[in-house]
C-alpha positions as CSV (number, residue, x, y, z in Angstrom):
1,M,56.0,-5.2,60.1
2,S,56.1,-1.5,59.7
3,A,55.1,0.0,56.4
4,P,58.0,1.0,54.1
5,D,59.1,4.5,54.4
6,R,57.8,6.3,51.3
7,R,59.4,9.6,50.9
8,T,58.0,11.9,48.3
9,E,60.2,14.2,46.3
10,P,59.6,17.9,46.8
11,P,57.8,19.7,43.9
12,P,60.2,21.4,41.5
13,A,60.7,25.1,42.2
14,P,58.9,27.3,39.7
15,S,61.1,28.6,36.9
16,D,61.5,32.3,36.5
17,E,62.0,31.9,32.8
18,P,58.8,32.4,30.7
19,P,57.7,29.6,28.3
20,A,59.3,29.6,24.9
21,D,56.2,30.7,23.1
22,E,55.6,33.6,25.5
23,E,59.3,34.7,25.1
24,F,58.9,34.6,21.3
25,A,55.7,36.6,21.4
26,R,57.4,39.2,23.7
27,T,60.4,39.5,21.5
28,Y,58.3,39.8,18.3
29,A,56.1,42.5,19.9
30,S,59.1,44.4,21.1
31,G,60.6,44.4,17.7
32,Y,57.3,45.4,16.1
33,E,57.0,48.3,18.5
34,E,60.5,49.5,17.8
35,G,59.9,49.3,14.0
36,V,56.7,51.3,14.2
37,R,58.4,53.9,16.4
38,S,61.3,54.2,14.0
39,A,59.0,54.6,11.0
40,L,56.9,57.3,12.7
41,R,60.0,59.2,13.8
42,E,61.2,59.2,10.2
43,V,57.9,60.5,8.9
44,L,57.9,63.3,11.6
45,Q,61.4,64.2,10.7
46,H,60.5,64.6,7.0
47,T,57.3,66.5,7.9
48,S,59.3,69.0,10.0
49,R,61.4,69.8,7.0
50,G,58.4,71.1,5.1
51,H,57.9,68.3,2.6
52,T,54.6,68.3,0.7
53,A,52.2,65.4,0.8
54,Q,53.5,64.3,-2.7
55,E,57.1,64.4,-1.6
56,L,56.3,62.5,1.6
57,R,54.7,59.8,-0.6
58,I,57.8,59.5,-2.7
59,L,60.0,59.3,0.3
60,V,57.9,56.6,1.9
61,E,57.8,54.6,-1.4
62,S,61.6,54.7,-1.7
63,R,62.0,53.6,1.9
64,L,59.6,50.7,1.4
65,A,61.6,49.7,-1.7
66,R,64.8,49.4,0.4
67,L,63.2,47.7,3.4
68,P,63.9,44.0,2.4
69,E,67.5,44.8,1.9
70,E,67.8,46.6,5.3
71,V,66.0,43.7,7.0
72,E,68.5,41.2,5.5
73,I,71.4,43.3,6.6
74,K,70.0,43.5,10.1
75,R,69.4,39.8,10.2
76,K,73.0,39.1,9.2
77,S,74.3,41.5,11.8
78,L,72.4,39.7,14.5
79,L,73.7,36.3,13.4
80,A,77.3,37.5,13.1
81,P,79.7,36.8,16.0
82,P,80.3,39.8,18.3
83,R,83.4,41.9,17.4
84,R,85.9,43.0,19.9
85,P,85.8,46.7,20.5
86,A,88.4,48.8,18.8
87,W,89.6,50.7,21.8
88,G,91.9,52.9,19.7
89,S,89.0,54.3,17.7
90,L,87.0,55.0,20.9
91,L,89.9,56.9,22.5
92,R,90.6,59.0,19.4
93,P,88.6,62.2,19.0
94,P,86.0,62.0,16.2
95,Q,87.0,63.5,12.9
96,A,84.7,65.6,10.8
97,A,83.8,64.1,7.3
98,R,86.0,65.7,4.6
99,P,84.1,67.4,1.8
100,W,84.6,66.1,-1.7
101,T,87.4,67.8,-3.5
102,A,87.2,67.5,-7.3
103,P,90.3,66.3,-9.0
104,L,92.2,68.7,-11.1
105,T,91.6,68.4,-14.8
106,G,93.1,70.0,-17.9
107,G,89.7,71.1,-19.3
108,G,88.1,74.5,-19.1
109,A,85.3,75.6,-16.9
110,P,81.9,73.8,-17.5
111,S,79.4,75.5,-19.8
112,V,76.8,75.2,-17.0
113,R,78.1,74.8,-13.5
114,I,76.1,72.3,-11.3
115,L,76.6,73.3,-7.7
116,P,75.7,71.0,-4.8
117,G,72.0,71.1,-4.1
118,K,71.1,72.5,-7.5
119,S,68.9,71.1,-10.3
120,V,68.7,71.9,-14.0
121,L,66.1,70.9,-16.6
122,V,67.3,70.8,-20.2
123,R,64.6,71.0,-22.8
124,E,65.8,69.1,-25.9
125,E,64.5,66.5,-28.3
126,R,67.4,64.2,-27.8
127,P,70.0,64.2,-24.9
128,A,72.8,66.4,-26.2
129,R,73.4,69.5,-24.2
130,A,72.5,67.7,-21.0
131,L,75.2,65.2,-21.8
132,E,77.7,68.0,-22.3
133,I,76.7,69.5,-18.9
134,L,77.0,66.0,-17.3
135,R,80.5,65.3,-18.7
136,S,81.8,68.7,-17.8
137,N,80.5,68.5,-14.2
138,A,81.1,64.8,-13.4
139,A,84.5,65.5,-11.8
140,G,82.9,67.8,-9.3
141,F,81.1,65.0,-7.4
142,P,82.4,61.9,-5.8
143,R,79.9,59.6,-7.6
144,L,77.5,59.5,-10.6
145,A,74.1,58.0,-10.8
146,T,72.1,57.8,-14.1
147,V,68.5,56.9,-14.8
148,S,68.4,56.2,-18.5
149,L,67.2,53.9,-21.3
150,R,70.9,53.8,-22.4
151,P,73.4,54.9,-19.8
152,P,75.8,57.5,-21.4
153,D,79.5,57.3,-21.6
154,V,81.2,59.6,-19.2
155,P,85.0,59.7,-19.7
156,G,87.0,59.9,-16.5
157,V,84.4,58.3,-14.2
158,P,85.5,54.8,-13.2
159,P,82.8,52.0,-12.7
160,D,83.2,52.1,-8.9
161,R,82.1,55.7,-8.9
162,R,78.9,55.3,-10.8
163,I,75.5,53.5,-10.6
164,D,73.4,53.1,-13.7
165,L,69.7,52.3,-13.5
166,V,68.5,51.2,-16.9
167,V,64.7,51.6,-17.5
168,G,62.7,50.2,-20.4
169,G,63.7,50.4,-24.0
170,A,65.5,47.9,-26.2
171,G,68.7,48.5,-24.4
172,A,67.4,47.1,-21.1
173,G,68.0,43.5,-22.1
174,G,65.3,42.3,-19.8
175,S,67.3,43.3,-16.7
176,P,65.5,43.6,-13.4
177,E,66.1,47.4,-13.4
178,A,63.8,47.7,-16.4
179,R,60.8,46.9,-14.2
180,L,61.7,49.5,-11.5
181,A,58.9,51.9,-10.6
182,P,59.8,55.5,-9.7
183,G,59.5,54.8,-6.0
184,E,61.9,51.9,-6.4
185,I,64.3,54.0,-8.4
186,G,64.3,56.6,-5.6
187,G,65.2,53.8,-3.2
188,R,68.2,52.9,-5.3
189,L,69.3,56.5,-5.4
190,R,69.2,57.1,-1.7
191,D,72.6,55.5,-0.9
192,P,74.7,57.4,-3.5
193,T,73.1,60.7,-2.8
194,E,73.2,60.4,1.0
195,A,76.8,59.4,1.1
196,D,79.5,62.0,1.9
197,G,79.7,64.6,-0.9
198,G,76.4,63.5,-2.5
199,A,76.2,62.5,-6.2
200,L,75.6,63.9,-9.6
201,L,72.3,62.6,-10.9
202,Y,71.5,62.4,-14.6
203,V,68.0,61.5,-15.8
204,D,66.8,61.2,-19.4
205,A,64.0,58.6,-19.0
206,L,61.1,60.8,-17.8
207,E,59.2,60.4,-21.0
208,Y,59.3,56.6,-20.6
209,L,58.3,56.8,-16.9
210,A,55.4,59.2,-17.7
211,T,54.1,56.7,-20.3
212,E,54.6,53.7,-18.1
213,Y,53.5,55.0,-14.7
214,S,51.4,58.1,-15.5
215,L,52.4,61.8,-15.5
216,D,51.2,62.4,-11.9
217,T,53.5,59.7,-10.5
218,T,56.4,60.9,-12.6
219,L,55.9,64.5,-11.4
220,K,56.0,63.3,-7.8
221,F,59.2,61.5,-8.6
222,V,60.7,64.6,-10.1
223,H,59.8,66.7,-7.0
224,W,61.5,64.0,-4.8
225,L,64.6,64.1,-7.0
226,V,64.9,67.9,-6.7
227,A,64.3,67.8,-2.9
228,Q,66.8,64.9,-2.5
229,A,69.5,66.8,-4.4
230,R,68.9,69.9,-2.4
231,E,69.0,68.2,1.0
232,T,72.0,66.0,0.3
233,G,74.2,68.4,-1.6
234,S,73.9,66.4,-4.8
235,G,73.4,67.8,-8.3
236,L,70.6,67.0,-10.7
237,I,70.5,67.1,-14.5
238,V,67.4,66.2,-16.4
239,S,67.0,66.0,-20.2
240,F,63.4,66.1,-21.4
241,D,61.6,66.5,-24.8
242,R,59.0,69.2,-24.4
243,R,57.0,67.6,-27.2
244,A,56.0,64.8,-24.8
245,L,53.7,67.2,-22.8
246,D,51.2,69.9,-23.4
247,L,51.9,73.5,-22.3
248,R,50.2,73.1,-18.9
249,E,52.0,69.8,-18.1
250,M,55.3,71.2,-19.2
251,S,54.8,74.2,-17.0
252,L,54.2,71.9,-14.0
253,L,57.5,70.1,-14.8
254,E,59.5,73.3,-15.2
255,R,58.4,74.7,-11.9
256,A,60.1,71.9,-10.0
257,F,63.5,73.0,-11.2
258,E,65.7,75.9,-10.2
259,T,67.2,76.3,-13.7
260,V,65.5,75.6,-17.0
261,L,67.4,75.7,-20.2
């Protein structure tokens, strides 16, 4: 008898697809490279604008404060189903962003006019004149952002046009904002100031920040605020009690502002 015909199956053709672990490592490394490139490009961009080392530190700290939120938004965008392109919007010519136009009011001209990109320091024991300046200029900006122990009442500004960051004090009520460091506050202020038309910023909590986080950190935060207002076309009003600092320290604070009252 002849031996049974034993036919062997040909070996499987090699797959062009890499193993799962190698594909994961490649994807992770690619994302890591793109993240580093993006961060370095942003630092170079800020450096080319002439920022000091202190201002760069504040900018980086504020960026780091927003990073978890941006990563979560990116993750959700990757998981979302693809959207069909809106061909109509692609065929229409792009429209330039409209500048903010203040609504007409029946009041007179503000006592101190806060123009886009300008900053003013009001030296006073308790917020009074700064509040007057704030309320008379609020209509000139599309949104309002305050950094305060007790956010002030600003008639005519609806809730959807303002963001209030409450820091310290009995009025904080244990809210998460009460634990915000200056760099984190800067991160919260980036969105309202960098939106079209900028924002009017009001700060009366520098004394608390200087006590909680040191004067040096607070001064760096102030320099960032002034630079952010200048670059985004926002306005900045700061109320500060001169008794909280000695003459030398007060001089350092005043030099950061364009106008001191």
